[in-house]
C-alpha positions, 0 to 999 in steps of 0.5 A: 922760621919757627913760626912757619916750621915748628921743631915739634913736627916733621915735614916732607921736603916739599912742605918744609921748602914751602914753609921756608919760602913763606918765612922768607916772604914774611921776613922780607915784608916786615924787615924794615918796620919802624920803631914804635914812638911814645907820646913824648917822641921817644922810641918805646923800648922792651927788655927780655931776660936771657937765661943762658947769659943771665943778662937783660937785653933791651931792644926797640919795639917795632910796629905790628907786622903787616901781612899785605903779601898774603892776599896776593899769595892767596889770589895766585894759589886760587888761580892756579887751583882753578886752572889745574886740570890734573888735580891731586890725582896726578902722579907725583914725581920726586925730584932728584935730590928728594930724600924720599928717593933713598930706600930705608936702611935695614940691618945688614943681613949676616951681621950679629948684634 
């Protein structure tokens, strides 16, 4: 998830939703990767140190990620962009549950600080 939506940046709800969907597609594409095998036939292992627990963790190294789904997504996006008659100039309608529909809260009038 952090690869697609960093904690250091703020995203609008539609952008965050899109990034979450991209993270899910990436995960689904790569969840069943096979472990890397050494020349002697054993599974290659990697270790990492967990600062919180103060212990080492060992896990199997997996094949590199494949991004075969990206070309399909780009093709679909390009096709939608070509077919789009309204473009970015059209009026944007916020969904019912969109947090941007809530008015910013100001200090209540009449209250003393």
